[in-house]
N, C-alpha and C positions, 0 to 999 in steps of 0.2 A: 918690643913694646908697641912699636908702630904697627906691627902686624896684628898684635893682640887687639889693639884699639880698633883697627879696621875690621876686626871680626865681630866685636861685641857692641859697637855703637848702634847698629840697627836694632838688635833686640832691646837695648837699653831705652831707645826712643819709644819703641812700641810699648814697653812696660810702663813708662812714664805717662804716655797718653792714656793707657787703660786706667792708671791710678787716678789721673785727673778726672776721667769720665766717671769712675766710681764715686769720687768725692762729690762731683756735681750732682750725681743721682741722689745721694743721701741728703744733700743740701736742699733739695726741693721739698722735703718732708718737714712740716712745722714742728713736729715733736722732736725731730732730730736736729734740725738746724738751729731751733730756738730753745730747745730744752724744756718742753711743756708736758712731758710725760707725767711727771709727778703731780703737776697742777691739774691735769685731766683727771687723774685718779682722785685727787681731793675734791674736785667739783662733783664727780659722780658720787662720792661718799656723802657730800653735803646734800646733794639732791635727793639721794636715797633716804635721808632722815629728815628732810624739810617738812613733810606731811605724813603724819602717821597712818592716814586712811587711804593712801594712794600708792600706786606702784609705778616706778619710773623706768622707762625703756631707753636704752642707749641710743637707739636709732631716732627717737622722737625728740631730738635736741637741736638747738640752733647755735652755730658758732658766730660770735660777734667779734669783729676786728675793727680796725680803724674805718671810719666812714668813707674813706677814699677807695676802699676795696670794691671791686665789681662783684656782681652776682656770681660769675664764674670763679673768681678767686675765693669767694666765701665758701662756695661749695667744695672746692679743692681743699681748702683749709679744714673744713669740717671732716671730710673723708680722711685726710691724713691724720687728724687728731684722733679720730675714732680708731684708726688702724694701729696707731703707735702708742695709744694711751697706756698700754700695759708694759712698755719698755722701761726698765728701771734705770738704764744708763742714759736716758734722754736729758740733754742739756737745754733748759728753758731760758730764752732771752728775757731780758728785764722789761722790754717794751710791749709785750704781748697782752691781748684782752682775753679774759677768761670766757669760756662757753656758757651761754645762758639758755634756759628753757622757758616755755610759756608760763610755768608755775612761778618763775622768778619775776616775770614782768606783769602778770595779771593777778590782781589782788581782789578777793571777794569782799564786798562791803560788809562791815560788821553788823549793819542793821538786819541782814538776812539770817544772822546766827540765831536770833530768837523768833523772827517772823516766819522764816521758811528754811528750816535746817537742811532739807534735802537739796534745795537750790544752792545753799551756801557750800555744802559738801562738794557738789559737782559743778561749781561755778566755772572753773577753768575748762572742764570738759564741754560746757555749753558754748564757750567762746572759741576754743581751739579744736579743730577737727582731728588733728593728729593725736593730741592727748586723749580725746574721747575714744579714738580707735584703739589705742593701746590699753586704755582702762577697760574697754569692753572685752578685749582679748584676755586680759588678766582675770576678769570676773568669769569669763567662760572657762578659762583654764582651771580656775579655783572651783568651778561647779556651783557658784552662787547665782542660781537662776532668779531668785527673788530680787536681789540687788540689781541684777542685769535688767530685769523688767522695770524696776523703778527708774533706772537711768534712761531706758528707752522711752518710757512714758514722759519723763521730764523733758527730754530732748524734743519729743513730738509736741508737747504743750508749748515749749518755748519757741520752737520754729513756727508754730501756728500763730501765736501771739505776735511774733515779729512780722510774719507775712501780713497779718491783718492790719498792724500799725502802718506798715509800708504802703499797703493798698489804700488805706484811708488817706494817708498823706498824699499819695499820687492822685487819688480821685479829687481831693480838695484843690489840688493844683491845676485841675482842668478848667476850661471855660464852660459856660452853660451849654453851648452847642456841642462841645466835645463830650460833656457828661451825658447829654441826651443821646448822642450817637452810641456811646459806650453802653448805656443802659439798654438801648434797642438791640445791640449786638448780643448782650447777655440774655435778653428775653427771647430772641429769635429761636434758639434751639428748643426752649420750652414750648413756644407757640407751634413750632413744627411738630414736636412730639405730640402735643395736644391734638393738632389737626390729623396727624397720622392715627392717633387712637380713635378719633371720631370716625375717620374713614374706615378704619378696621372694624369698628362697631357696626357702621352702616353695611359694610360688606358682609359681615357675619349675619346681620339681620336679613339682608337681601338673599344671601345663600340659604338661610333657613326658610325664608318664604318660598324661594324657588324650589327647594327640596320638597316642601309641603305641597306646593302646586303640582310638582312632577309626580309625587306619590299619590295624589288625590285623583281618583277616576273622574274624568270629565264626561259625565253621563247627563244626557238631556232628560229632564223630568218636567212634563207639562201635561195639562189636561186637553190641550188643543188638538193634538194629533194622536193616533192610536199607538199603543205600546210597541207594536211591530215595526213602526216607522221610526221610532226614536233611536234605534241602533244602526240605521242606515248611514252610509258615508255621506250621502248627499240627498236631501229632499227639497222639493220645490213646490210651491202652491200659489194660488191667488186667493183673495179674500173678498167677501161681500161687505160693502161699506155700511149697509143698514144695520146689521147685527154682528159684524166682525166674524162671520163664518169663514172657515177655511176649506178650500177645495184643492185636494192634492192632485198633482200632475206628474207623470213620469218624465224624468230628465233623460232625453235621448241624446247621447254623445256619439252616435255611430255616424259613419259616412253617409248613410241613407238620409239621416236627418239634415245634414249639411248639404245634400245634393241640390236642394231647392234654394237658390240664392235669394230670390225675391220673396218677401214675406207673404204675399197673397197666394203663392203656390203652396205654401205650407198649410193653408187653411181651406182652400177652395180649388175647384177644377181650374179656374182661370179668372182673369179680371180684365176689365176694360181700362186702359190707361193711355197716355199720350205717346207711348213708345220709348220714353226715357225714364229710367228708374228714378224714383223720388218725386215724380210728377203726380198730379191728381189721378186717383184710381178708384174703381168701383168693382166689387166682386160680382161674378155672374149669378151666384146663388142669392136670391132675394132674401132668404131666411138667415143669411149670415151677414147681412148689411147692418151696420150700426151707425146711428147718427150721433154727432157731438151735440149733446143737449145744450140749448141756448146759445150755441155758436155754430150755426149751420154752415158758415163759410169754411170752417175747418174740417168738415166731414170728409172730403176727398183725400185728406192727408192723414186721417186717423190711423190707418192700417200700418203706416210707417213708424208710428210712435206708440207710447204707452199712455194709459190712463190709470188712475189709482185702482180701478177695478181689475184691470188685466196685467198690471205690473207684477212680474214674477218675484216672489220672495224665496229666500234660500236659508237653509241651515246645513252647515257642513262640519264634518269632523276634521277635515284638512282643507287648506286653502285650495280654491278652484279658480282657474283662469282660462279664458278663451281669447285667442288672438286669431283673427280671420281677415283675409283679404281676397276679394274676387273682383274681376273686371277684365278689361282689355289691356293687358300689360304691355303688349307689343304694338298697340294701335298708335296712330298718329295723335299727337296731343290735341289737335283740333276736334277729334271725335272720341277721345279717350273716356272710358267709364271706370270709375274708381269707387269701390265700396269697402268699407272698413268696419270691423266690429272688435271692440275691446271690452271684455267682461272679467271682473275679478270680484270674488266674494270670499269672505273669511269670517269665522266666528271669533269674537273677542272672548266671549264666555260661552259655555254650552248653550245658554239661552239667548245670547245677544249676537246678532249678525250684522255685518256691514257689507254693502254691495255698491260697487261703482261700475257704471257701464257707459260706453260711448260708441255710437255707431253713425256711419255716414253713408248715405246713398246719393249718388250724383254722377252726371255725365255731361259732356258737351254736346251730345246729340249729333244727328246727321245733317239736319237742316239749319238754316239761320235761326237764331233766337231760341234755341232749345236747351241752352246750358242750365243745369239744375243742380242745386246744392242743398241737400236735406240732412241736417245734423241734429242729433239728439244726445243729451247728456242726462244721466240719471244717478242720483245718490240716494240710496234707501237704506233703511235699517228696520229690524224687527226684533221683538223680544217675546220668547215663548216661556213663560214662567209657570210655576205651580198655580198661581192665582192671577197673575197679571199678564195680559196679552196686548201687544202693541205693534202697529205698523205705521211707519212714517217715511216720508221721502220728498224729494224735490225732482221735478221733471221739467226739462227745458228742451224746446224744439224750435228750430229756425229753418225756414225754407226760403231760399232766394232763387228765383226762377225768372228767366226771360220769357216773354210771350211773343209768339209770331202770328197767332190767329189762323194758322193753317196755310196750306198751299193755295195759291190763286187758281192754278189750272192743274188738275190731277193728271193731265196728259203727260206732263213732264216726268212723272214717276215711272212710266213705262219706257222712257228713253234712257237706256243704260249708258249712252255716250256723254251724258251731261252729269257733271259733278253735283251732288245733292246740295252743296253749298251755293250753287249758282241758281237754284230754283227760286222763283219769286214767292214771297209770303206776304200776308196782308199787313202785318205790323213789323216795322223794322226797328222801332225804339220804344219798347214797352217792357215793363219790369214789375214783378210782384215780390213783396217781402212779407212773410207771415211768421209770427212768433207766438209761442205759447209758454207760459210760466205757471207751474202748478206746485203748490206746497200743501201737503195733506198730513193729517194725524188721526189715526183710528186706534182707540184703546178701550179696553174693558177690564173689569176686575171681578173676580169670582168670590162669592161668599157662601161657603158650604155650611149648611145648617147642622153642625155637629152636635148641637145641644139636644137634638131630638132623641139621641141615644139615651138620655137620662130622663126622658119624659114618659110617664105612664105609671099606673098604680102597681102593676105587676113588677116593674123594675124597682120601685121603691121597696116593696116587700122583699125582693131578692137581695137588695143592699142591706136591709136590716137583718136578714137571716145570716148573711155573710159576716156582718159585724158581730152578731151574737156568737157564731161559731169561733171566730178569732178570739173573742174575749174568753170563751170557755177553755180554749187550748192554752192561752197564756196563764189562766188561773189554775190550771191543773198542775203546773210545775214539771210536766214531762219534758225533759230536755230534748229528747229525740223528736217528739211531736212539734215542739217549738222550732227546732232547727229546720224541720221539713216545711213548716209554715213560712219561715223566712225565705227558704229557698224558692218556694212556689211564688211568693210575692215578688222576689227579685226577678224571676223569670217572666212573670206577668208584666212587670214594669218595663223590662227590656222589650217585650213584644209590643207594648203600647208605644214605646219610643220609636220602634221600627215602623209602626203604622202611622205615627205622626209625620214621618218623612215621606211616606207614600201618598199617592193621590187616590182618593176614593171617588170614583165617578158615579157610583150607584146611590149616592146620598142626595137628598133634596138640596138644591143649590139655587142661589140667586146671582144674577149678573147685573152690574151697572156699567153702561158704556157711553162713550162720547165719540163723535165723528166730526171732523172739521176739514174744510177745503177752501183754499183761496187760489183762484185761477184768473189769469188775464190772457185774453186772446186779442191779437192785433193783426190787421192786414193793411198794407199800404201799397197802392197801385199807382204807377206813373206811366205816362206815355207822351210821345211827341208826334203829332200827326199834322203835317203841313197842309196849307190850304190847297195845294196842288197834288197832294197824296191821295189819288183816287182809290187805290186799293184799301188804304186804311180807313178812309171815310165811308166807303161802301160797307166795310166789315161791321161798322157800328151804325149802319143805315143813316149816316149823316146826322147822328144825334149828339149834340154838344150842348149840354144844359148850363155848364158853368164857365167853360173857356173854349174858344173855337179851335185852338190848336194844341193845347196841352192839358194833361189831367194829373191830379194829385189827390186821389181818393183815399180816405182813411176810414177804417172800421175798428171798433174796439168793444170788447165785452169783458166786464169784470164780474166774476161770480164769487160770492162769499156765502158758504152754506155750512150750517151747524146742525147737528142732531144729538139728542140725548135719548137714551132708551134703557129699558129694564127688561131683563129676561128671567123667567122662572123655569127651573127644571124640576117638575113635581116628583119625578121618580128617577130612575136610572137614565144615563145619557143615551142608552140604546133601547129605551122603552118605545112602545108603539106610539105614544105621545110623549116626546122627550123634552120639548121646549115650547114655551108660550112667550111671545114677545110683544112689546108695545113701545112706541117711541113718538117723539115730537121733533119736527124739523122746521128750520127757518131758512129760506133762500132769498138772498139779496142779489139783484142783477142791476148792472149799470151799463147802459149802451151809449155809445157816442154817435151822434147824428148831426148831419150838416143840413141846415135849412137856409134857403136862398133869401137874402135880404135886399141885395141891390146888384142885379146882374150876376156876374160870376164872383163878386166879392161876398164872401160868406164867413160866418163864424159858427163854431160848433156849440152844441148843447148836450147835456147828459140826460138820459132817460132812465129813471130809477123805477124798478119794479120789485116789489117785495111780496112774499107769500109765506103763509104758515100752513103746515100740513101735519096730519096724523098718519101713522103707519103701524101696522101690526103684522105678526107672522106666527106660524105654528109649524112644527116639524116633528118627525118621528122616524123610527126604524124598527124592524123586526129582525134581530140577529144580523146575519149577513145576506138575507134574502130580499129584504124590502127597505126602500128609502123613499120618503115623501116629504114634501114641504109646500107651503103656500104663504104668500105675502100679499098685503093689500095696502094701498096708499090713497089718501083723500086730502085735497087742499080745501080747507074750510075758510080761509081768509086771505085776501090779497088780490093781486092782479090775475093770478091763475086760479081763482076760486072755481070750485066744482070740477077741477081736474082730478082724475082718479086712474088707478091702474091695479090690476090683479094678475098675479103670476102663480102658477101651480106646476109642480114637477113630481113625477113618480118614476121609480126605477125598480124593476123586478129582476133579480139575479138567480139564475139557475146554474147548476153545476153537473152537467150530464156526461162529462168526459171521464172515463175510467182511468185513462193513463195520465190525465192532467186534471186532478181533482180540484185544484185551486183556480183553474181558468174558468171564468163565468161565461154564460150566455145571457146578455143583458138586454132587456126590453124596456125602453124608456118612452115616456109620454110627457108632453109639455102643452100647457094652455096659458094663453096670455090675452088680455083685453085691456084697452086703455082709451082714455079720452083726454086729449091734451090741447092746450092753447098753442097756436102757431108762434113760431119765433118772431121776435120784433123785426128782424131784417127780412123776414118773409112777407110781412105786412107793409113795412115802411122801408124803402130803400132809396137813398138819394146820392147820386154820383154824377160824374160828368156825362156819362153815356147812358145811364139807366136811372129812371125816376118813376116811382109809383108809390101810392098810398092806398092800401086796401083794407077792407074790414072782413077778414076771413073768419069762418066759424071754427069750432073745435074739431080737431082731427080724430077720427075714430078708427081703431085698428084692432082686429081680432086674429089670433094665430092659434092653430092647432097643429102639433107636430108629434110624430111617432118615429121610433128608430129601433134598430136591432144592431147589436155589436157583438161579434164573436171573435175575440182575439186569437183563439186557438186556430181558427181557419183564416185569419187575417181578412175578415169580411166585415163590412159595415154598410148599412143601408138606412135611408131615412125618407120619410114622406112628410110634406107640409102643405097646409091649406091656410090661406089668409083672406080675410074679408076687410076691404078698405072702404072708407067713406070720408068725403071731404079731404082727401089727401091732396097735397100740394105738389105741383110739378112746374117745370119751366118750359115755356114755348120756344119756338124757333128764334124769337127775338130776345131771349134771355129774360123775359118777364115772368114773374111768379104768378101762377094761376091755381085755382082750386077746383078740383073735380067734384062737381055736385052729385054725380051719379055713382052709387056704390059699384065697386068692382072687386074681382077676386083674382088670386094668384095661386097656382098649384105647382108643386115641385116634387121631383123624385130623384134621389141621389143614391148611387151605388158605388162601392169601392171593393175591389177584390185583388189581393196581391198573392202571388204564388211563386214558387221557385222550382226549376228543373235543373238538377245538378248544381252548377255554379252560376246559372243564369237566372236573373230576377225579372219578373214580369209584374209591373205595377199598373193597375187599370182603374181609372175613375171615369164615371159617366154622369151627366146631369141632364134631366129632361124637365122643361118648365113650360107653363102656359099662362098667359095673361088675358083676361077678358077684355082689356082695353089697351091695345098696343100703342095707340096714340098718346095715352097718358103715361103708361109704364111699359115700354118695350123691353122684352127679355129675350136672351138667346134661347131658342127652342131646344137645341141639342148641343151639348158641349162635351168633348172627349179629351181626356188627358191620359195618354198611353205611353208608358216609359218602359222600354225593354233593355 
């Protein structure tokens, strides 16, 4: 027995342990340990019959136990109950709590039964999501899509109302500042969307406008220039300020044009100047000298600057820019020369152009007191329209220059061992500042007499006959004839529309124009000459009228001039008599003058001179062979009364070259005569070193010129003769004098350029004679040969 027990006690212990483990496993199940299987079945049965219109799912139930159970215990209890609910042998303990569902705890209000039956039916589904989920699944399984749609609509409506009530309650709980912030946050997306829509609309409008502009041909249409010039990439011209006439010029952008850095070399053989660019200069050719009217002290600087008459105007298809520098780049800064030019021009519209230009001429010079700074700025605009023509601009020029009075002894120039800066000069502390400000506006408007096409007895008869023919066709009822009539009328209307957009220069036309200019010229000279400065005092012949050692002389001229004119074009613009002009002008001048009151203590006064004048003109042409014009001016009232001037020009163009049929041989003639009152500063000048008051007579000048121009041969020649009387000159002491004896000037100019292979030979020659060399000395022979 002992052996038997020793053999079986180990298996017996193992079997017992397994039995205990099996019993413990079954005890963990609520339906097994407490005997709730039949109770679970009864609950399911009751739940299945509690609501006739709903379907209960086993999974969507909740197990309720004692309140001391945790969530984990509750879940385990529910799972075990559902798993073992179908066991018939389950023993239920007496202290268990039956399983409850949402339908057992949530009761729909009876008031909804009559007011809202649909909400009453699905009240539990609205409150419990699991019930709603199983109800939807049941409806979907049953295929009741209508009821499913009702349920979904009810849920959406209830959730929306609930969210609205909650949001209102939350919003009412906020402070005023929090409400304002919240409303701003809500409005921000709308404002951003609205701004985006506005920007998108603007972008679309801009894109449409840009596309229209890009697709529209930018064609210049104007009466002012010939049709052949309107399609050129770049055209340039100057205009006459009396009648706003345009004179076209070729725009040379080649290296040959830019070879001549100094402006006077581009227009004449040579010029007399002080050796430093930007300093006073005078051309050799007498017939190319131009005075600055009413501001005679500015005349030596005129060639570096523009006036409204010679300011170039542009019209470009593409922007055009010039950047230029020339000078002594590697020279010592004490003697450096620097010249700059910046030009840019661009058309804003095919008719409207804007031009900006800046250029500077200047150098420090070789000697003492030669530094010169000559600067010019120009802003101009022009408009070439079908009827409106306008030129306007602003011109500013400033010259700052030291004065040295020249070398004391010319012997030192030939001594190459002496630095030029060490050579003595007459003035060691003298300075000139000259300024010019000009604003001008020239404009005219064209009035074509288109109504003359409808004037005349014959034209009235033709219109009546045409109206009768049209009425007869319409009354005939012939559909083919009526359709043809309408087609012809539409074609005629289209042709008239095209003609309305074109410019007819062959019609009788009137022009009204206006010209205005406001200019101020100033000059300010200062120097310091000590009592022991012998060179300086001898230079001015020891003349000190205001101060014995220093000078501060001022000159100023203000000019305000206005003109109005009318032009009549009787026939075509290229008729033998194409234009008849008449105008009225007013010129107001204001001069600054210093009059001595007590020694060198002085005060200035203004001298006002006003004049009224009439002017007229006539011009014409014959095809491309002949051009002629003439103008006259007479001052009938004011300080310059009885001043007059007459100008006449004629050009004959021949085309003798067979291989170059468009290249002309031009023969030109010019006649000019004038009688003018001297400038105020020529008659009255008061400064520290010069003082005079004169009573000069009117200056008479007559010019006759003839020229030949053959571009095909690169040949140009001209002859001029001038008769002068009472002309004013300056003597050796710088005092203005009047020549009472008539004198004459003769000039002959020849230019011939040719090329051999790649070598260019440019030749210019000038021959001049003056009948009175003391009054008007001229270079007898001048050559400019460039190979």
